[in-house]
N, C-alpha and C positions, 0 to 999 in steps of 0.2 A: 668440716661441717658450715655450710654457706647459713651466715647472716643477713640481713636486712638493717638498713640506718633504722633506726625504731624500736626492734624486736629488744624482749626485755629477755634476758636468762641470768644465768644462775654460775659464777668464773668465782674461782680465785682470787681474791685480787687482789696483786700486791700490796704490803704496807711500808713506812715510806721509809723505815729504818733497812727495806732494801727485804727481810724477808716475805714468807710466802704469802703470808696475810689469812684472810679468812674464807671458805665460802660463802658470798654473800650476791644479794639479785644486782646488775648491773642494766645498764641501756644503750647498746649499739649506734655510736653519734656519728662514727665515720662514712662519707660517702660510697652507694652502693658500685661505687667505680671501683674503688680502692676494694671496696671489699672483695669481691667478686676474681680479682687480679694479685693480690696480699694477703700471704698470710698470717699478721698481725692485725687484726682489728682492734680503733680507739673504744672504748666503753670512756661509759659515765659510773660514781658510784652512786649505786641509790641506799638508803640509810633512814630509819625507823626513828630515828634522832631529830624530832620536830623541830626543835631545836631554834634553825635558820629558816623557817620558814617565811616570812621576812626581807630575806636579804634576799636579790635580786637574780643573785646566781644559784637558786636555787627553783625545781622546779617540783608542785606540793602535787601528789597523787593520794588524792579522794579517793580511798577506793569502794565509797557510795554512791557513786554516779559511775554512768554505763562506762564511762573511758576510762576511770580508773578503777572498775574492775575486768576491761578487757586486757589489762596488764598484767594481769598476773598475782599479782601480789597478792596477800589478805590482808593487811594491814595498812594504814594510809601511812606513804611513803614519800621520801625525797628526794629524788635524782639531784647530784652537788655534782656543779662544773665543773666548782673545783677539781674536784679529786676526778682525773679522768689519768686513762691507764694503756697502754696498748700491749697487749694478751695476743700468745698466741691462738691462733681460731683454731684448733685443734684442742686447744681446756677450754671451752667455750659448750658448759653442758644445753641439752635443747632446750629451744628460745619456751618462757613458761605464757607470755603473753607479747600486745605488743599495743605502742604508744600509737594513739589517734590522731589524726592530721594535723586536732586543734589541740592534742596537744605536744604535737613534733612544732606548732610553730611557735608554742612558747618555751621548750628545749631550747630554738631559736635563737630566742628574744634574751635566754639565761647562759648559755652558750656564750653572745656577746657580752653580756653586762662583765661575765669570765677570765675572757681576755682581753678584755679596750678593744671589741668591733663596732664600726661604727654602725 
């Protein structure tokens, strides 16, 4: 399956203990040039647990907004830029939505905070 940076899809996100984990929404954070060339895709976990909403490494998706509705998510959620994984592109379910340009810009800032990139 071909995906693009900012796509929101469902994938079995690997658990930190090495077990397969559960199917959950993710956002593709890898650059499109690599999405086209590689069989693995770097994704960030999306969670409905909003307890880290004020953390700069987390992006709040408010589904009451037009940008939030475009993600395909059903409830307010956080993109966690501290929970990244590389997954096989064949394991990604069809895309359910996409981050807007404004949300992608905010995602970049969250990734910078999580990775301490200036």
